[in-house]
C-alpha positions as a Markdown table, in Angstrom:
| # | Residue | x | y | z |
|---|---|---|---|---|
| 1 | Met | -18.0 | 31.4 | -32.5 |
| 2 | Arg | -19.0 | 33.9 | -29.8 |
| 3 | Asp | -16.7 | 35.9 | -27.7 |
| 4 | Glu | -18.7 | 35.3 | -24.5 |
| 5 | Leu | -17.3 | 33.2 | -21.7 |
| 6 | Asp | -18.9 | 29.9 | -21.0 |
| 7 | Arg | -20.8 | 29.7 | -17.8 |
| 8 | Asp | -19.3 | 26.4 | -16.8 |
| 9 | Leu | -15.8 | 27.9 | -17.5 |
| 10 | Leu | -16.5 | 30.8 | -15.3 |
| 11 | Arg | -17.8 | 28.6 | -12.5 |
| 12 | Arg | -14.6 | 26.4 | -12.8 |
| 13 | Phe | -12.4 | 29.4 | -12.5 |
| 14 | Ala | -14.4 | 30.6 | -9.5 |
| 15 | Gln | -14.0 | 27.2 | -7.8 |
| 16 | Ala | -10.3 | 27.1 | -8.6 |
| 17 | Ser | -9.8 | 30.3 | -6.7 |
| 18 | Glu | -11.3 | 28.9 | -3.5 |
| 19 | Pro | -8.7 | 28.2 | -0.8 |
| 20 | Leu | -7.3 | 24.7 | -0.6 |
| 21 | Pro | -8.1 | 22.5 | 2.4 |
| 22 | Asp | -4.6 | 22.8 | 3.6 |
| 23 | Thr | -5.3 | 22.2 | 7.3 |
| 24 | Gln | -7.0 | 18.9 | 6.8 |
| 25 | Phe | -4.3 | 17.9 | 4.3 |
| 26 | His | -1.6 | 18.8 | 6.8 |
| 27 | Ala | -3.3 | 16.8 | 9.5 |
| 28 | Asn | -3.6 | 13.7 | 7.3 |
| 29 | Val | 0.1 | 13.9 | 6.3 |
| 30 | Met | 1.2 | 14.3 | 9.9 |
| 31 | Arg | -0.9 | 11.4 | 11.0 |
| 32 | Glu | 0.5 | 9.1 | 8.3 |
| 33 | Ile | 4.1 | 10.2 | 9.2 |
| 34 | Ser | 3.5 | 9.4 | 12.9 |
| 35 | Arg | 1.9 | 6.0 | 12.0 |
| 36 | Met | 4.9 | 5.2 | 9.8 |
| 37 | Ser | 7.5 | 6.1 | 12.4 |
| 38 | Ser | 6.3 | 3.6 | 14.9 |
| 39 | Pro | 9.0 | 1.1 | 15.6 |
| 40 | Trp | 6.5 | -1.7 | 16.2 |
| 41 | Arg | 4.4 | -1.4 | 13.1 |
| 42 | Asp | 6.2 | -4.2 | 11.2 |
| 43 | Leu | 6.5 | -6.6 | 14.1 |
| 44 | Pro | 3.3 | -8.7 | 13.3 |
| 45 | Gln | 4.4 | -9.0 | 9.7 |
| 46 | Phe | 7.9 | -10.0 | 10.7 |
| 47 | Ile | 6.7 | -12.7 | 13.0 |
| 48 | Ala | 4.3 | -14.1 | 10.5 |
| 49 | Ser | 6.9 | -14.3 | 7.8 |
| 50 | Ser | 9.4 | -15.8 | 10.0 |
| 51 | Val | 7.1 | -18.5 | 11.2 |
| 52 | Gly | 6.1 | -19.2 | 7.5 |
| 53 | Ala | 9.7 | -19.4 | 6.4 |
| 54 | Ala | 10.6 | -21.8 | 9.2 |
| 55 | Gly | 7.6 | -23.9 | 8.5 |
| 56 | Ser | 8.4 | -24.0 | 4.8 |
| 57 | Gly | 12.0 | -25.0 | 5.5 |
| 58 | Phe | 10.9 | -27.7 | 7.9 |
| 59 | Ala | 8.4 | -29.1 | 5.3 |
| 60 | Ile | 11.0 | -29.0 | 2.5 |
| 61 | Gly | 13.4 | -30.9 | 4.7 |
| 62 | Leu | 10.9 | -33.6 | 5.6 |
| 63 | Arg | 10.0 | -34.0 | 1.9 |
| 64 | Ala | 13.7 | -34.3 | 1.0 |
| 65 | Leu | 14.1 | -37.0 | 3.7 |
| 66 | Ala | 11.1 | -38.8 | 2.4 |
| 67 | Arg | 12.5 | -38.9 | -1.1 |
| 68 | Leu | 15.6 | -40.7 | 0.2 |
| 69 | Arg | 13.3 | -43.7 | 0.9 |
| 70 | Leu | 15.0 | -44.4 | 4.2 |
| 71 | Gly | 11.9 | -45.4 | 5.9 |
| 72 | Val | 10.6 | -44.1 | 9.2 |
| 73 | Ala | 13.5 | -45.4 | 11.2 |
| 74 | Gly | 16.0 | -43.8 | 8.9 |
| 75 | Ile | 14.3 | -40.5 | 9.0 |
| 76 | Val | 14.1 | -40.6 | 12.7 |
| 77 | Ala | 17.8 | -41.5 | 12.9 |
| 78 | Leu | 18.7 | -38.5 | 10.6 |
| 79 | Leu | 16.6 | -36.1 | 12.6 |
| 80 | Leu | 18.1 | -37.3 | 15.9 |
| 81 | Gly | 21.6 | -36.9 | 14.4 |
| 82 | Ala | 20.7 | -33.4 | 13.3 |
| 83 | Leu | 19.5 | -32.6 | 16.8 |
| 84 | Ala | 22.6 | -33.9 | 18.4 |
| 85 | Leu | 24.7 | -31.7 | 16.1 |
| 86 | Leu | 22.7 | -28.7 | 16.9 |
| 87 | Asn | 23.0 | -29.3 | 20.6 |
| 88 | Ala | 26.7 | -30.0 | 20.5 |
């Protein structure tokens, strides 16, 4: 085993002592913080999930009515009754 320093090890030490790209890092962090602090950034996701939840609930309700085997007239009567209760 030799006491000489390895050339690759010396090069790595030299690269480690180079200054860090702190201005670019700081700019990236500040850009992300300003993007995250926007009050409207979650609005599209909120609208999409709300529409999806409402559609899912409507489909589940229709499927439950279909399982009752009331026929089309019975389903229409139940829906009209529900609408009358909502408007009261």
